C-alpha positions in Angstrom: 3.0 14.1 10.5 4.6 10.6 10.4 2.7 7.7 11.8 4.4 4.3 12.0 1.8 1.6 12.9 4.3 -0.9 14.3 4.5 -2.6 17.6 8.3 -3.2 17.2 11.3 -1.2 16.0 11.5 -3.1 12.7 9.0 -4.6 10.3 9.8 -7.9 8.6 8.0 -8.3 5.3 7.6 -11.2 3.0 10.5 -11.9 0.7 10.3 -10.5 -2.8 8.8 -12.9 -5.3 11.3 -12.2 -8.1 13.2 -14.4 -10.6 16.8 -14.9 -9.5 18.1 -12.8 -12.3 16.6 -9.6 -10.9 19.1 -7.4 -9.1 16.7 -6.6 -6.1 17.6 -9.0 -3.3 15.2 -10.3 -0.6 15.2 -8.1 2.4 13.1 -6.2 5.0 11.4 -2.9 5.1 12.3 -1.0 8.2 11.4 2.4 9.7 14.5 3.7 8.0 13.1 2.7 4.6 9.8 4.4 5.4 11.6 7.6 6.5 13.7 7.6 3.3 10.6 7.1 1.1 8.7 9.8 3.0 11.5 12.3 2.7 11.8 11.7 -1.0 8.0 12.0 -1.5 7.8 15.2 0.6 10.7 16.9 -1.3 9.0 16.0 -4.6 5.5 17.5 -3.8 4.1 14.7 -1.7 1.0 15.4 0.4 0.1 12.0 1.7 2.0 8.7 1.8 -0.1 5.8 3.1 1.1 2.2 3.2 -0.7 -0.9 4.3 -0.2 -4.7 4.2 -2.9 -7.3 4.5 -5.5 -4.6 5.0 -3.6 -3.1 8.0 -2.0 0.3 8.1 1.8 0.2 8.4 2.9 3.8 7.8 1.5 7.2 7.1 3.2 10.5 6.4 1.2 13.7 5.9 1.9 17.2 4.8 0.3 19.7 7.3 -3.4 20.0 6.5 -3.6 16.6 4.9 -4.1 13.0 6.0 -5.2 9.6 4.7 -8.8 10.8 5.3 -8.5 13.9 3.2 -10.3 13.7 -0.2 -8.1 14.3 -3.2 -8.3 14.1 -7.0 -6.8 10.9 -8.4 -7.1 12.1 -12.0 -6.2 9.2 -14.4 -6.4 6.8 -11.5 -10.1 6.9 -12.4 -9.3 4.8 -15.5 -8.5 1.8 -13.4 -11.9 1.8 -11.8 -13.6 2.1 -15.2 -11.5 -0.8 -16.6 -12.6 -3.0 -13.7 -16.2 -1.9 -14.3 -15.9 -2.9 -17.9 -15.0 -6.4 -16.8 -18.1 -6.5 -14.6 -20.1 -5.4 -17.6 -18.6 -8.3 -19.5 -19.4 -10.6 -16.7 -23.0 -9.3 -16.6 -23.4 -10.1 -20.4 -23.5 -6.4 -21.4 -20.4 -6.7 -23.7 -17.3 -8.6 -24.5 -13.8 -7.0 -24.6 -13.1 -8.3 -28.1 -16.3 -7.0 -29.7 -16.0 -4.1 -32.2 -17.1 -0.9 -30.5 -18.9 0.0 -33.7 -21.6 -2.7 -33.0 -22.9 -0.1 -30.5 -21.2 3.1 -31.8 -22.8 2.9 -35.2 -21.3 6.2 -36.3 -18.0 4.3 -36.7 -19.3 1.7 -39.0 -18.5 3.6 -42.2 -14.8 4.3 -41.6 -11.6 2.8 -40.1 -12.9 3.1 -36.6 -15.3 0.2 -37.3 -12.5 -2.3 -36.3 -11.7 -0.7 -32.9 -12.5 -3.2 -30.1 -13.5 -2.4 -26.6 -10.2 -3.8 -25.4 -8.4 -1.3 -27.6 -10.4 1.6 -26.2 -9.4 0.6 -22.6 -5.7 -0.2 -23.4 -5.1 3.1 -25.2 -4.4 1.2 -28.5 -7.5 2.2 -30.5 -5.6 4.5 -32.8 -7.8 7.5 -31.9 -6.1 10.9 -31.7 -4.8 11.2 -28.1 -5.2 15.0 -28.0 -7.7 15.4 -25.1 -8.0 19.1 -25.3 -10.8 19.0 -27.8 -12.7 16.5 -25.6 -12.0 18.4 -22.4 -13.4 21.6 -23.9 -16.6 19.9 -25.0 -19.9 20.2 -23.3 -20.7 16.6 -24.0 -17.4 14.6 -23.8 -19.0 11.3 -24.6 -20.4 12.7 -27.9 -17.1 14.5 -28.6 -15.1 11.3 -28.3 -17.1 9.8 -31.2 -15.8 12.5 -33.5 -12.1 12.0 -32.7 -10.2 11.0 -35.8 -7.8 8.1 -36.1 -4.0 8.6 -36.3 -3.0 4.9 -36.4 -4.5 1.6 -37.2 -6.3 -0.2 -34.2 -3.8 -2.0 -32.1 -0.7 -0.6 -33.8 0.2 2.2 -31.5 -0.2 3.3 -27.9 -1.6 6.8 -27.5 -2.5 7.9 -23.9 -5.4 10.2 -23.6 -9.1 10.8 -22.8 -10.6 9.7 -26.1 -10.8 5.9 -25.6 -12.3 6.1 -22.1 -14.9 8.8 -23.0 -15.9 6.8 -26.1 -16.3 3.7 -23.9 -18.5 5.9 -21.7 -20.9 6.5 -24.6 -20.8 2.8 -25.6 -21.6 1.7 -22.0 -24.3 4.4 -21.9 -26.1 2.9 -24.9 -25.7 -0.6 -23.6 -27.3 0.4 -20.3 -30.1 2.5 -21.8 -32.3 -0.5 -22.4 -31.9 -1.4 -18.7 -32.8 2.2 -17.7 -29.4 2.6 -15.9 -26.8 5.3 -16.1 -23.0 4.8 -16.5 -22.1 6.4 -13.2 -25.0 4.6 -11.4 -23.8 1.2 -12.8 -20.2 1.8 -11.8 -21.1 3.0 -8.4 -23.5 0.2 -7.7 -21.7 -2.7 -9.4 -18.2 -1.8 -8.2 -17.7 1.1 -5.8 -20.5 0.4 -3.4 -20.1 -3.4 -3.8 -16.5 -3.0 -2.5 -17.6 -0.6 0.2 -15.5 2.3 -1.2 -16.6 5.8 -0.3 -16.0 8.1 -3.3 -16.2 11.8 -2.2 -16.9 13.2 -5.6 -16.8 12.6 -9.3 -16.4 15.4 -11.8 -18.8 15.7 -14.8 -18.9 17.5 -18.1 -21.6 20.1 -18.7 -23.9 17.4 -20.1 -23.8 15.5 -16.8 -21.5 12.7 -18.0 -18.9 11.4 -15.5 -15.3 12.0 -16.5 -14.2 8.4 -16.9 -10.6 9.3 -17.7 -9.9 11.6 -14.8 -12.8 12.5 -12.6 -12.8 10.7 -9.2 -12.1 12.2 -5.8 -11.5 10.0 -2.8 -9.2 9.6 0.3 -6.0 7.6 0.4 -7.7 5.1 2.7 -10.5 4.5 0.3 -8.2 4.2 -2.7 -6.2 1.6 -0.6 -9.4 -0.5 -0.4 -9.3 -0.7 -4.2 -5.7 -1.7 -4.0 -6.4 -4.4 -1.5 -9.1 -5.8 -3.8 -6.5 -5.9 -6.6 -3.8 -7.4 -4.4 -6.1 -10.3 -3.6 -6.8 -11.2 -7.2 -10.3 -9.9 -7.4 -11.5 -11.6 -4.2 -13.7 -9.6 -1.9 -15.5 -10.7 1.2 -14.1 -14.2 0.9 -15.5 -14.8 -2.6 -14.4 -14.3 -6.2 -15.9 -10.9 -7.2 -14.7 -11.1 -10.8 -14.0 -14.2 -13.0 -10.3 -15.0 -12.7 -9.7 -15.0 -16.5 -11.4 -11.6 -16.9 -9.5 -10.2 -13.9 -6.2 -11.4 -15.3 -6.8 -9.4 -18.5 -6.3 -6.2 -16.6 -2.6 -6.9 -16.3 -1.7 -8.2 -19.7 0.3 -5.8 -21.8 -0.3 -5.2 -25.5 2.1 -5.4 -28.4 2.0 -1.6 -28.8 2.9 -1.2 -25.2 3.8 -4.1 -23.0 3.9 -1.8 -19.9 0.1 -1.0 -20.0 -2.8 -3.4 -19.5 -6.4 -2.2 -19.2 -6.2 1.0 -17.2 -3.1 -0.2 -15.3 0.6 0.4 -15.6 2.7 -2.8 -15.4 6.3 -3.3 -14.3 7.0 -5.0 -17.5 10.7 -5.8 -18.2 10.5 -5.7 -22.0 11.3 -2.5 -23.9 8.6 -0.6 -25.7 8.9 -1.4 -29.5 10.7 1.2 -31.4 10.1 3.8 -32.8 7.7 4.3 -29.8 9.3 5.0 -26.5 7.4 5.5 -23.3 9.1 8.9 -22.6 7.7 10.1 -25.9 4.2 9.0 -25.3 3.5 9.3 -21.6 6.0 11.0 -19.3 4.4 9.3 -16.3 7.2 6.8 -15.8 11.0 6.6 -16.2 11.9 4.8 -19.4 9.9 1.7 -20.0 9.3 0.5 -16.5 7.9 1.8 -13.2 10.7 0.3 -11.2 13.5 -1.5 -13.1 14.7 -4.5 -11.1 11.7 -4.3 -8.8 8.9 -6.8 -8.3 7.6 -8.2 -11.5 4.0 -8.2 -10.2 4.0 -4.5 -9.3 1.1 -2.7 -11.0 0.0 0.9 -10.5 -2.7 3.4 -11.1 -1.1 6.7 -12.1 -2.8 10.1 -12.0 -1.6 13.6 -13.0 0.7 15.5 -10.6 2.0 12.1 -9.5 -1.0 10.6 -7.7 -0.2 7.0 -7.2 -1.7 3.6 -6.2 1.0 0.9 -6.2 0.0 -2.7 -5.6 2.5 -5.6 -5.1 0.5 -8.8 -4.6 3.6 -10.9 -3.7 4.1 -8.7 -0.7 0.4 -8.1 0.0 1.4 -4.5 -0.1 -0.6 -1.4 -1.1 0.9 2.1 -1.3 -1.0 5.3 -1.9 0.6 8.7 -2.6 -1.1 12.0 -3.1 0.9 14.9 -4.5 0.8 18.3 -6.3 3.7 18.3 -8.7 5.2 16.2 -11.5 8.9 16.1 -10.6 9.1 12.5 -9.2 10.6 9.1 -10.1 8.6 6.0 -9.4 11.7 3.9 -9.4 13.6 6.2 -7.0 10.7 6.3 -4.6 10.0 2.5 -4.6 13.7 1.7 -4.3 13.9 3.8 -1.1 10.8 2.2 0.3 11.6 -1.4 -0.6 15.4 -1.6 -0.3 16.5 1.6 1.5 18.6 2.7 -1.5 18.1 5.4 -4.0 18.4 4.8 -7.7 20.7 7.6 -9.0 20.6 6.2 -12.5 16.9 6.9 -12.7 16.1 10.5 -13.8 13.1 12.6 -12.7 10.9 14.7 -15.0 
C-alpha cells in the first residue's frame, strides 16, 4: 500500500547542501520520485519504505501484511544504537573512547590485544578476527569475544563482524557491575527510553547477554525516531542530549576505512586504501560509497538483508527501509528517490 502524506501534488524539499563539484544538482522530490524509489525497493525485496522530514511522515509504501508499525529485525542496525550508548557511557564518566580496552578486559593485557582501544572496537578496526561464526555459536557471546585472536594490528585494517561489539559488551558489563546495572538495562534506560523509542524485542545469547551487533527488533516508525535524533545533531526535546564533540565522533571515518565511523556508514568520497576494498570486506555497499555524488552528510545504519536507516541532515530527511533479500544498490535507490534518475553504472549484489 502506498501512502503519500502530502497536501499538494508535488513536494518541494530543501536544496542539497553539496559542494559545487558534486554532480547531483539541487532539485525537488516529487511523487514521481517516491514512486520510482518504491518500485525499485519492492522489486528488490522491499517490505516497508517509510520517509519523513522534520519529524512528519511524507511517504510510505508497504508490502501486503507489513506497515511502518510492523516490528522487524534490524540486524546490524543495532550497532548504531550501541555506539551512541557508548558515547553516553563516556559522558557519564564510565569510560573514554581512547582508553585501552585491556584496562577492563584484563585477559588482553598479556598479548597484542592490550593496545586495542574502545574506539577501535566500535569502528571495526581492532584487528580482531572478523569471523563471527564462532561467536554466534557460543552460549556466552561476551565471553567468546574475549578469546577471538587478532589478524591485524589495532587500527591497521577494517574487519566487519561481531567480535568488537560483543567484546565491548563484556567491557561495559564489567564497568556497570559496580553500579549494579546491566548492559541492556543501561542502554534501554539511558538511550532508548530517554528518546521515547519503543523497542519490540532484543535477541539474547543463551547466557542472557543482548546481541549488541545484531539483536534489536523495532518498527520503521520507531527506527525513524532514532534517525530524527541523529538528523538534529544529538538534540532531543529542545536540549543537547549528547556533548557535540562526542556526537561528532560517530561520523568520523578512520584511516583503515574512511567510510565507517562508530557504528555508522558514511558517504565518504575518498577511496578505501588499497589493498583493502570495501567490496572485499563488507558487501553492504557499492564500491566505497553509499551514494557516489550524493549528499556528503548522508549517513546510514545498515543491517543484513538490506535493512536501512538513511539520515540526511542537510535535508532534515530520514528514510527507513525493511527488506528480506540482499540484491539491492543503495546508490540506485537513493538516486531514484532524490533525483528521479537511476544509476545504471552502479551494480547490485
